C-alpha positions in Angstrom: -18.3 -3.5 -9.7 -14.8 -2.1 -10.4 -11.5 -0.4 -8.6 -10.5 2.7 -10.5 -6.8 2.6 -11.3 -6.6 5.8 -13.0 -2.8 6.6 -13.4 -2.2 6.3 -9.9 0.6 3.6 -10.8 2.9 5.2 -12.9 5.2 8.1 -11.9 4.5 11.4 -13.4 7.7 11.4 -14.7 6.9 8.3 -16.6 3.8 9.6 -18.4 5.0 11.2 -21.9 3.0 13.2 -23.9 1.5 11.3 -26.7 -0.3 12.9 -30.0 -4.1 13.8 -29.9 -6.7 10.3 -29.7 -8.3 12.2 -33.0 -5.3 12.4 -35.1 -4.2 9.2 -34.0 -7.2 7.2 -34.6 -7.7 9.0 -38.1 -3.9 8.3 -39.6 -4.5 4.5 -37.8 -8.1 4.4 -39.9 -6.0 5.4 -43.0 -4.1 2.3 -42.9 -6.5 -0.2 -41.1 -9.9 0.9 -42.7 -12.5 3.1 -40.4 -14.0 0.1 -39.1 -11.1 -1.2 -37.2 -10.1 2.0 -35.6 -12.6 3.6 -33.1 -12.8 7.2 -32.3 -15.6 8.4 -30.6 -15.1 8.7 -26.6 -17.8 7.1 -25.7 -16.4 3.9 -27.7 -12.9 4.3 -26.3 -14.3 4.5 -22.6 -15.9 1.0 -23.2 -11.9 -0.5 -23.3 -10.8 1.0 -20.0 -11.9 -1.8 -17.8 -11.5 -5.6 -17.3 -13.7 -8.0 -14.9 -12.1 -6.2 -11.8 -10.3 -2.9 -12.8 -11.1 0.3 -14.2 -8.3 2.2 -16.0 -7.8 5.3 -18.4 -9.4 6.1 -21.5 -7.6 4.6 -24.4 -6.2 6.8 -27.0 -7.3 4.9 -29.3 -9.0 1.3 -30.1 -7.9 -1.2 -32.9 -10.0 -4.1 -33.9 -7.5 -6.1 -35.9 -8.9 -9.0 -38.0 -5.6 -10.6 -39.2 -2.1 -10.9 -38.5 -1.1 -8.0 -40.7 -3.1 -5.7 -38.9 -1.4 -6.5 -35.8 1.9 -5.8 -37.6 0.6 -2.1 -39.3 -0.6 -1.4 -35.5 2.6 -2.2 -33.9 4.9 -0.4 -36.2 2.3 2.7 -35.9 2.7 2.7 -32.2 6.2 2.7 -32.7 6.3 5.7 -34.7 4.3 8.0 -32.5 5.3 6.5 -29.2 2.1 4.9 -28.1 2.0 1.8 -25.9 -0.4 -1.0 -26.8 -2.4 -2.9 -24.5 -3.8 -6.2 -25.7 -7.4 -7.5 -24.6 -10.0 -10.4 -25.4 -13.4 -10.7 -23.8 -12.4 -8.1 -20.6 -13.3 -11.5 -18.6 -9.8 -10.8 -16.5 -9.6 -10.6 -12.8 -6.1 -8.8 -12.3 -6.4 -5.7 -14.5 -3.9 -6.8 -16.7 -6.0 -5.8 -19.8 -6.4 -2.3 -18.4 -4.5 0.6 -19.7 -3.2 2.4 -17.0 -1.8 5.5 -19.3 -2.3 6.7 -22.7 -2.4 3.9 -25.1 -3.6 2.0 -28.1 -5.7 -0.8 -26.8 -5.8 -3.7 -29.8 -8.9 -6.0 -29.1 -8.4 -9.2 -30.8 -12.2 -10.2 -30.7 -12.9 -10.0 -34.4 -10.0 -12.1 -34.9 -11.7 -15.7 -34.8 -10.5 -18.2 -37.1 -10.8 -21.7 -36.0 -9.9 -24.7 -37.9 -10.1 -28.2 -36.7 -7.4 -30.8 -38.0 -9.2 -34.2 -36.6 -6.4 -36.7 -37.7 -3.5 -34.3 -36.2 -5.8 -33.7 -33.1 -5.0 -30.0 -33.5 -7.2 -27.0 -33.4 -5.4 -23.9 -35.1 -7.0 -20.7 -33.1 -6.7 -16.5 -33.7 -6.8 -14.9 -29.9 -10.5 -14.0 -30.6 -12.1 -17.4 -30.5 -14.3 -18.0 -27.3 -12.8 -21.0 -25.3 -16.1 -23.2 -25.3 -16.4 -22.5 -29.6 -13.0 -25.2 -29.4 -15.0 -28.0 -28.0 -17.7 -27.7 -29.9 -16.3 -27.5 -33.6 -14.3 -30.7 -32.3 -16.9 -32.5 -30.9 -18.4 -34.1 -34.2 -14.7 -35.8 -34.5 -14.7 -37.1 -31.2 -12.5 -34.6 -29.7 -12.0 -31.5 -27.2 -10.4 -29.1 -25.9 -9.7 -29.4 -21.7 -8.8 -26.7 -20.2 -12.1 -24.8 -19.2 -11.7 -21.9 -17.2 -15.3 -20.9 -15.2 -15.8 -18.0 -18.0 -15.5 -20.6 -21.2 -18.6 -19.6 -22.6 -17.1 -15.7 -23.0 -13.3 -15.7 -22.4 -11.1 -16.2 -25.4 -8.2 -17.8 -26.1 -5.8 -14.8 -26.0 -6.8 -14.2 -22.8 -6.8 -17.9 -21.3 -3.4 -17.8 -23.3 -2.3 -14.3 -21.7 -2.8 -15.8 -18.2 -2.4 -19.7 -18.4 -5.9 -20.2 -17.6 -6.8 -23.0 -15.8 -10.1 -24.5 -14.6 -12.4 -27.3 -13.0 -10.3 -29.6 -15.5 -6.6 -28.9 -14.1 -6.1 -31.4 -11.5 -6.2 -34.1 -14.3 -6.3 -32.3 -17.2 -3.5 -29.4 -16.9 -4.1 -25.7 -17.7 -3.9 -24.0 -21.2 -0.5 -23.5 -21.5 -0.6 -27.8 -21.4 -2.0 -27.8 -24.6 -0.2 -25.4 -26.4 2.0 -26.6 -29.5 3.0 -23.5 -31.6 2.6 -20.2 -31.5 2.4 -17.1 -33.6 3.3 -13.9 -32.1 4.0 -10.2 -33.2 7.2 -8.5 -31.4 7.8 -4.9 -30.0 9.2 -4.0 -33.2 6.1 -5.4 -35.4 8.2 -8.8 -36.5 6.2 -11.6 -37.1 7.6 -14.8 -35.1 6.6 -18.9 -35.0 7.7 -20.7 -32.1 7.5 -24.2 -31.3 8.3 -26.5 -28.2 12.0 -26.5 -28.3 15.2 -25.9 -26.5 14.5 -22.6 -24.5 11.0 -23.0 -24.5 9.6 -19.5 -25.4 6.3 -20.8 -26.1 6.2 -21.5 -22.3 7.7 -17.9 -21.5 4.8 -16.4 -23.7 1.8 -18.2 -22.5 1.5 -16.2 -19.1 3.2 -13.3 -19.9 0.3 -11.0 -19.7 0.6 -9.4 -23.1 4.1 -7.6 -21.8 6.3 -9.6 -24.3 4.7 -10.1 -27.4 1.0 -9.8 -29.2 -0.2 -13.7 -29.4 -2.1 -13.8 -33.1 -2.7 -17.6 -33.3 -2.0 -20.8 -31.8 -2.0 -24.7 -32.5 -3.4 -26.3 -29.9 -3.5 -30.2 -28.9 -7.2 -32.1 -29.0 -7.9 -35.0 -26.8 -10.8 -37.6 -27.3 -13.9 -37.4 -25.5 -13.8 -39.7 -22.4 -16.9 -42.1 -22.5 -18.2 -42.2 -19.2 -18.4 -39.6 -16.5 -19.7 -39.7 -12.6 -20.6 -36.5 -10.5 -21.1 -36.7 -6.8 -21.5 -33.8 -4.2 -19.9 -34.0 -0.5 -21.3 -31.6 2.0 -19.0 -30.8 4.9 -19.6 -29.0 7.9 -16.5 -27.5 8.1 -14.1 -26.0 5.1 -10.9 -27.5 6.3 -12.4 -31.2 6.2 -12.9 -30.4 2.8 -9.5 -29.5 2.0 -8.4 -33.2 4.4 -10.6 -35.5 2.2 -9.3 -34.3 -0.8 -5.8 -35.2 -0.2 -6.9 -38.2 1.4 -8.7 -39.0 -2.0 -5.8 -38.4 -4.1 -3.7 -40.3 -1.9 -5.7 -43.5 -2.7 -5.1 -43.0 -6.0 -8.1 -41.3 -7.3 -7.7 -38.8 -10.4 -10.8 -36.7 -10.6 -11.4 -35.0 -13.8 -13.2 -32.0 -12.2 -12.3 -31.3 -8.1 -14.2 -28.0 -6.9 -14.7 -26.5 -3.6 -17.4 -23.9 -2.5 -17.7 -22.9 1.1 -21.0 -21.4 2.5 -21.2 -18.2 1.0 -20.7 -19.2 -2.2 -23.2 -21.8 -1.9 -26.0 -19.8 -0.5 -25.1 -16.9 -3.2 -25.9 -19.4 -5.8 -28.6 -20.9 -4.3 -30.6 -17.0 -4.3 -29.3 -16.6 -7.8 -30.1 -20.3 -9.1 -32.4 -22.1 -6.8 -30.5 -25.3 -7.4 -31.2 -27.0 -4.1 -28.1 -26.6 -3.0 -27.4 -27.6 1.3 -27.7 -24.1 2.2 -26.4 -24.8 6.1 -23.6 -26.7 4.9 -19.7 -25.2 5.6 -18.5 -26.1 2.4 -19.5 -28.3 -0.7 -16.9 -30.7 -3.0 -18.5 -31.1 -6.7 -16.2 -34.1 -8.2 -16.6 -35.8 -11.6 -14.5 -39.0 -12.6 -14.1 -39.7 -15.9 -12.6 -42.3 -18.1 -13.4 -44.8 -21.0 -13.7 -47.8 -18.6 -16.5 -47.6 -16.4 -15.4 -49.9 -13.5 -12.3 -47.1 -13.3 -14.6 -44.3 -13.5 -16.7 -46.3 -10.6 -13.7 -47.1 -8.5 -12.2 -43.7 -8.5 -15.5 -41.8 -7.4 -16.1 -44.9 -5.0 -12.6 -43.7 -4.0 -13.7 -40.1 -3.5 -16.9 -40.8 -1.6 -15.0 -42.9 0.8 -12.3 -40.3 1.9 -15.3 -37.7 2.0 -16.9 -39.5 4.6 -14.5 -40.7 6.5 -14.0 -36.8 7.2 -17.8 -36.1 8.0 -19.2 -35.5 4.8 -23.0 -36.6 3.5 -21.9 -37.5 -0.2 -24.9 -37.3 -2.8 -24.2 -38.8 -6.3 -26.0 -37.5 -9.6 -27.9 -40.3 -11.0 -28.9 -38.1 -14.1 -27.0 -35.8 -16.7 -29.7 -33.3 -15.7 -28.3 -33.5 -12.1 -24.8 -33.2 -12.8 -25.0 -30.2 -15.2 -27.1 -28.5 -12.6 -24.3 -29.0 -10.0 -21.5 -27.4 -12.6 -23.7 -25.0 -13.4 -24.1 -23.8 -9.9 -20.1 -24.0 -10.2 -19.9 -21.7 -13.1 -22.5 -19.3 -11.8 -20.0 -18.4 -8.2 -19.0 -15.0 -9.9 -22.2 -13.5 -10.9 -23.7 -14.6 -7.8 -21.7 -13.2 -5.1 -21.5 -9.8 -7.3 -24.8 -8.9 -6.1 -24.1 -9.6 -2.1 -22.0 -6.0 -2.1 -21.4 -3.6 -4.8 -17.9 -4.5 -4.6 -15.4 -7.5 -4.9 -12.0 -8.2 -5.2 -11.0 -11.2 -6.1 -7.8 -13.2 -4.7 -6.0 -16.2 -7.0 -3.4 -17.9 -4.6 -2.1 -21.3 -5.2 -0.6 -23.4 -2.5 0.5 -26.9 -1.4 -2.4 -29.6 -1.6 -1.0 -30.4 2.1 -1.5 -26.9 3.2 -5.1 -26.4 1.9 -6.6 -27.0 5.5 -4.6 -24.5 7.1 -4.8 -21.9 4.4 -8.4 -22.0 4.2 -9.2 -21.8 7.7 -6.5 -18.9 8.2 -8.4 -17.0 5.6 -11.7 -17.6 7.0 -10.3 -15.8 10.0 -8.5 -12.8 8.4 -12.4 -12.1 7.3 -13.6 -12.3 10.4 -10.6 -10.6 12.1 -10.8 -7.3 9.4 -14.7 -7.2 9.8 -14.9 -8.2 5.7 -17.1 -10.4 4.1 -14.9 -13.3 2.3 -16.0 -16.4 0.2 -13.6 -18.8 -0.7 -14.0 -21.4 -3.7 -11.5 -22.7 -6.2 -9.8 -25.5 -7.9 -9.0 -27.4 -5.1 -7.4 -30.2 -6.4 -4.9 -27.8 -7.8 -4.5 -26.0 -4.6 -5.8 -23.1 -6.5 -8.3 -21.3 -4.1 -10.4 -17.8 -5.0 -11.0 -15.9 -1.8 -13.3 -13.1 -2.7 -13.4 -9.6 -0.5 -16.8 -8.5 -0.5 -17.5 -5.3 0.6 -19.5 -1.7 -0.1 -16.8 1.2 -0.4 -19.4 3.6 1.2 -18.9 1.6 4.7 -15.3 -0.1 4.1 -12.5 1.8 3.1 -10.5 0.4 0.2 -7.6 0.8 1.9 -8.6 -1.9 4.4 -9.4 -4.1 1.5 -5.9 -3.9 0.1 -4.4 -4.8 3.5 -6.4 -7.9 3.7 -5.7 -8.9 0.3 -1.9 -8.5 0.8 -2.6 -10.5 4.2 -4.3 -13.6 2.0 -1.3 -13.2 -0.4 1.2 -13.6 2.3 -0.4 -16.4 4.1 -0.2 -18.3 0.5 3.6 -17.5 0.4 3.9 -18.6 4.0 2.7 -21.9 3.0 4.9 -22.3 -0.3 2.6 -21.1 -2.6 2.4 -18.3 -4.9 0.6 -15.0 -5.8 -1.4 -16.8 -8.7 -3.2 -19.5 -10.1 -4.5 -18.4 -13.3 -5.5 -15.1 -12.9 -2.4 -13.3 -13.6 -0.4 -10.5 -11.5 -1.6 -7.8 -13.7 -1.7 -4.7 -11.3 -3.9 -6.1 -8.9 -1.0 -8.1 -7.2 2.0 -6.2 -8.8 3.1 -4.5 -5.4 3.2 -8.1 -3.8 5.8 -9.7 -6.0 8.4 -8.1 -4.2 7.6 -10.2 -1.2 6.8 -13.3 -3.5 10.0 -13.5 -5.1 13.8 -12.3 -4.2 15.6 -9.3 -5.9 17.5 -11.2 -8.2 14.7 -13.1 -9.5 13.1 -9.8 -10.2 16.0 -8.2 -11.5 16.2 -11.6 -14.3 12.7 -10.8 -14.8 13.1 -7.3 -15.9 16.2 -8.5 -18.1 13.6 -10.7 -20.0 11.3 -8.2 -20.0 13.5 -5.7 -21.9 15.1 -8.6 -24.1 11.5 -8.9 -25.2 10.2 -5.5 -25.5 13.3 -3.0 -24.9 10.9 0.1 -25.4 8.8 -0.9 -22.4 5.8 -0.5 -25.7 3.9 -3.8 -24.4 1.8 -3.5 -21.8 3.6 -1.1 -19.6 3.0 -1.1 -15.6 2.0 -4.5 -15.2 3.3 -7.6 -13.5 6.5 -6.4 -12.5 6.4 -4.1 -9.3 9.0 -1.2 -10.2 7.7 0.6 -13.6 10.0 1.1 -16.1 11.0 4.4 -18.2 9.9 4.7 -21.8 12.9 5.0 -23.7 13.0 6.3 -27.6 
């Protein structure tokens, strides 16, 4: 299911010679303890991939349990000249957590500290905390953590912060970065810093930087009261563009849905094959919508605005009558990734974001591109935020990966032509790094390189990611 990256993305002149993995691991074991450093080849291979890409086997894997462990590892890495790649639950979809050269992979899954301050409405979390756990621990206080990527049962906060993850709640509630009050991070030299949202907002710079500027070891996250009322509907369309047109009209009418999600026919049928939930197989697209709040009249009114807009654009609307019906619909949405994974041996996940006004044309263009290339493309995403996830499904025995990459490049260009960006939440990583030169002008790229050099002058933190031209190592 993954694309093998190997070392092809780093020029041979930029591949330094590192110490033998066994010696490196043994030295780190002496400093951190044997249980925190993985030495066996089979163990290290398990840390060479993420949700979409396969890289090279790490020289050593470190499992820190504290900020002190992170500091010690960074300082050791500087001594031996090894880069560091941060990793969480490996559910990322851009190759951002994949080592593309010999590295120390630092897996944060054992840093799971979580504390709720109900009076301040703050959760203090370490990066290995699973996203859903925050809301579960906050619920007895009537609080929750709104950012909820589809992988919220498995993804970790460290990864959410690295990619500035969104989710079904992003239109009304915002994305991960909107909830960060304070960060602790370790820099390239092993120094610990605490950042608040102040002038020169470095918190905003670290969130979404994909581990290339620093290693986040703790975050204070804002919590919100749980809404008292929620209603759910499904709107069934006979053409994908009409779903996007209905969304724009509902929002123009004043609706602010808490969830606003889109699935095309390919996704609908894949999920129905996977779960047998009774989804409408004949539909070209469906919208799944929640409205919520503390005033039931406003919640119902917003739902009516959405229903009216959908019906105006030819949709059949079904209202969920019970909590079980609502939960089944959202289970369908969160099951898209495993469901479409069963259609073809491999898939490549795009993550474009465009202005809502452009969505109908963009969605139709992507559908036409898939047909023109003779490749299966399915689309879903956070349509209220203009964030689409076109997935190219293919069989490498039949479909050349060069053809797949060409199609991905064309999809990215569609987004850029319509005033969009390459990533709404999955990050640039290695998968879209080479598209960056088309997404931003040369002056901006140079400014980004200067930011990277200021935070990481030796290019030891997740090198070869995000920026299209690799930096050489300097000691």
